[in-house]
C-alpha positions in Angstrom: -26.0 37.3 -50.4 -26.6 34.8 -47.9 -24.7 34.3 -45.4 -23.9 30.8 -44.2 -25.5 32.0 -41.0 -28.5 33.0 -43.1 -28.3 29.7 -45.2 -28.1 27.6 -42.0 -30.0 29.8 -38.8 -34.1 28.4 -37.7 -33.9 31.8 -35.8 -38.1 32.7 -35.3 -38.8 28.6 -36.5 -40.6 26.5 -34.7 -39.5 22.7 -34.5 -41.7 19.6 -33.1 -38.8 16.2 -32.5 -40.4 13.4 -31.2 -38.2 10.4 -29.2 -36.1 14.3 -28.1 -35.5 12.4 -24.6 -32.0 10.8 -25.5 -30.2 10.0 -28.1 -30.7 11.3 -32.0 -33.4 13.4 -30.5 -32.1 15.5 -27.4 -29.1 16.0 -29.8 -31.7 17.7 -33.1 -33.3 19.4 -30.4 -30.8 20.6 -28.8 -29.1 22.1 -32.2 -32.0 23.0 -33.9 -32.4 25.6 -30.5 -29.0 26.9 -31.2 -29.7 28.0 -34.3 -32.9 29.2 -33.0 -35.3 27.8 -32.7 -38.5 27.5 -31.3 -38.5 23.6 -29.6 -40.9 21.3 -28.5 -39.5 18.3 -27.1 -41.9 15.5 -28.0 -41.9 12.2 -26.3 -43.2 9.8 -23.8 -41.1 10.1 -20.8 -41.6 13.8 -19.2 -38.2 13.4 -16.9 -36.1 12.1 -19.9 -37.5 15.7 -21.8 -36.8 17.5 -19.1 -33.0 16.9 -19.1 -33.0 17.6 -22.7 -35.2 21.0 -21.5 -32.5 21.8 -19.5 -29.5 21.5 -21.1 -31.2 23.6 -23.8 -32.3 26.4 -21.5 -28.7 26.0 -19.7 -27.6 27.3 -23.1 -29.6 30.0 -23.7 -32.5 28.5 -25.7 -36.2 28.6 -26.2 -38.5 24.5 -25.4 -40.6 23.1 -24.6 -41.3 19.6 -23.2 -44.3 17.8 -25.0 -45.6 14.3 -23.5 -47.4 11.4 -26.2 -47.4 8.2 -27.6 -46.9 8.9 -31.5 -49.1 5.6 -32.0 -52.5 6.6 -30.0 -54.2 8.7 -33.0 -56.0 10.8 -30.5 -53.0 12.2 -28.2 -50.4 13.1 -31.9 -53.6 14.7 -32.6 -54.3 16.9 -29.1 -50.9 17.2 -28.7 -50.2 19.1 -32.0 -53.5 21.5 -31.1 -51.4 21.9 -28.1 -48.4 23.2 -30.5 -51.3 25.7 -32.3 -52.5 26.8 -29.4 -49.0 27.8 -28.4 -47.1 28.4 -30.7 -50.1 29.7 -33.2 -47.5 27.8 -36.3 -45.1 24.5 -37.2 -42.3 25.2 -39.7 -40.3 22.1 -38.9 -41.2 18.7 -37.9 -39.0 15.4 -36.9 -40.1 12.4 -37.0 -37.5 10.5 -34.8 -39.3 8.3 -32.6 -38.3 4.1 -33.4 -38.4 1.2 -31.7 -35.4 -0.5 -32.1 -35.4 -4.1 -31.0 -34.1 -7.0 -32.7 -35.3 -10.4 -33.0 -34.9 -13.6 -34.2 -36.9 -14.0 -37.3 -38.1 -17.3 -37.1 -39.4 -16.6 -33.0 -40.4 -13.3 -33.8 -44.1 -13.1 -32.6 -46.6 -11.2 -34.9 -47.1 -8.3 -32.1 -43.3 -7.5 -31.7 -43.9 -6.7 -35.9 -47.2 -4.6 -35.2 -45.1 -2.3 -32.5 -41.7 -1.7 -35.2 -44.9 -0.4 -37.9 -46.9 1.0 -35.2 -43.6 3.3 -33.8 -41.5 4.3 -36.8 -44.3 4.1 -40.1 -47.4 4.6 -38.6 -46.3 7.5 -36.0 -44.3 8.7 -38.5 -47.7 9.0 -40.6 -49.7 10.5 -38.2 -47.1 13.5 -36.8 -46.4 14.1 -40.7 -50.7 14.0 -41.0 -51.2 16.9 -38.9 -48.0 19.2 -39.2 -48.7 19.5 -42.4 -52.1 20.9 -42.0 -50.1 23.6 -39.4 -47.9 23.9 -41.6 -50.3 25.3 -44.6 -51.3 27.6 -42.8 -47.6 28.7 -42.0 -46.8 28.8 -45.5 -44.6 26.0 -46.1 -42.2 24.1 -43.8 -40.0 21.3 -44.2 -40.4 17.7 -42.2 -37.0 15.4 -41.6 -37.8 12.0 -40.9 -35.0 9.5 -39.0 -34.7 6.4 -41.4 -32.1 3.7 -41.4 -29.9 2.6 -43.9 -31.5 -0.8 -43.0 -34.1 0.5 -45.1 -32.1 -0.5 -48.0 -29.8 -2.9 -46.8 -29.9 -5.4 -44.5 -27.1 -4.8 -42.1 -27.3 -7.1 -39.5 -29.4 -10.4 -38.7 -32.7 -10.0 -36.6 -34.1 -6.4 -38.4 -36.1 -8.2 -40.6 -39.2 -6.0 -38.5 -37.2 -2.3 -38.3 -36.0 -2.4 -41.8 -39.5 -3.0 -43.2 -40.9 0.0 -41.6 -37.8 2.2 -42.3 -38.6 1.5 -46.0 -42.0 2.3 -45.3 -41.0 5.4 -44.3 -39.2 6.4 -47.0 -42.3 5.5 -48.8 -44.3 8.4 -46.8 -41.2 10.3 -47.5 -41.4 10.4 -51.3 -45.3 11.2 -51.1 -45.7 14.1 -48.5 -42.7 15.3 -50.7 -44.3 15.0 -54.2 -48.1 16.0 -53.1 -47.3 18.7 -50.7 -45.4 20.3 -52.8 -47.2 23.4 -53.8 -48.1 24.1 -50.2 -44.0 24.8 -49.5 -43.7 22.3 -47.1 -40.4 20.1 -48.1 -39.3 16.4 -46.7 -36.7 13.9 -46.6 -35.3 11.8 -45.2 -32.0 11.3 -43.4 -30.6 7.4 -43.7 -28.1 7.0 -40.3 -26.0 4.1 -40.3 -24.3 3.0 -37.2 -25.1 5.3 -34.2 -23.6 5.1 -30.2 -26.9 5.4 -28.3 -28.5 4.1 -25.5 -31.8 2.9 -27.7 -28.8 1.4 -30.3 -27.2 -0.1 -27.8 -29.8 -1.9 -25.8 -31.5 -3.0 -29.6 -28.6 -4.8 -30.5 -28.3 -6.8 -26.6 -31.8 -8.3 -27.3 -30.3 -11.0 -30.3 -26.3 -11.6 -30.7 -25.4 -8.5 -33.2 -24.6 -10.9 -36.4 -24.4 -9.7 -39.9 -22.0 -8.8 -42.7 -22.2 -5.0 -41.2 -22.1 -5.9 -37.7 -18.3 -5.3 -37.7 -16.8 -1.7 -37.1 -14.1 -2.7 -39.4 -17.2 -2.4 -42.2 -16.9 1.5 -41.6 -14.8 3.0 -43.7 -14.4 6.1 -41.9 -13.2 4.4 -39.0 -15.8 5.3 -36.4 -19.5 4.8 -34.9 -21.3 7.2 -35.9 -22.5 9.6 -33.0 -25.9 11.9 -32.5 -24.2 14.4 -33.3 -24.1 13.5 -37.0 -27.0 13.3 -37.6 -28.4 16.3 -36.0 -25.4 18.7 -38.0 -27.6 16.2 -40.7 -31.0 17.4 -39.9 -30.1 20.8 -39.3 -28.8 21.0 -43.2 -32.0 19.6 -44.1 -34.8 21.9 -41.7 -32.3 24.9 -43.4 -32.8 27.6 -45.8 -29.5 25.7 -47.3 -31.8 23.1 -48.5 -35.0 24.5 -49.6 -34.7 23.5 -53.1 -34.1 20.2 -51.0 -37.2 17.6 -51.2 -38.1 13.6 -51.8 -34.5 13.0 -51.0 -32.5 10.7 -48.7 -29.4 11.5 -47.0 -27.3 8.5 -46.0 -25.1 9.6 -42.8 -23.7 6.3 -42.5 -19.4 6.8 -42.3 -19.1 5.2 -45.9 -20.3 1.7 -44.9 -22.7 1.3 -48.1 -20.5 1.8 -50.1 -17.9 0.6 -47.9 
């Protein structure tokens, strides 16, 4: 009989988390390591990744870093080849890297639109493609895409490019789930609501934060989310507790979408 510890253990598994230098990505990396995973902390800024790495190792976890840009195809290919060289396996991928900057719709340039799609949709596609190749050799795996409630609801102004990119991520989630289910690969998405991260605060400061869901009192649970709230959901989807769950979206927003 399985115990709760068995269900949520990631012992013996290798996980790669993009955008692991801070915020949600760092929280996921730290929690996955605490659950027993060998964690590859991926991102563009080595110094930020080293901070996450130090936190994991100080608690006795096993981790390494990998610096690459998810929008650059050759860098992604090289990075996953390096993962295969280091670990000979990949069991878990969390597509967390994101560009969240907000832009006024009428003055936004096409380059800003393209940048959001490049990181949030193209980057997830490239990483997923390479991860699936490694997971097939392993006999299965789990992919978790960190989306946003903006994919389903236009919550605040200045977010058209972000919401569109996260909607694309949901479509990618469902496509991967059905196409590779026979290979034992599960793919799910988490949709955070408002979460207190450095990146989120910076994005909110780029334009006046306005819109129907811009106020904290629209969240029934009465608080802004924490990165650890999203990490807990990611652990569930990565673990054997979710072994029969694929192609789904898990909204973690304090009830904002029903408030």
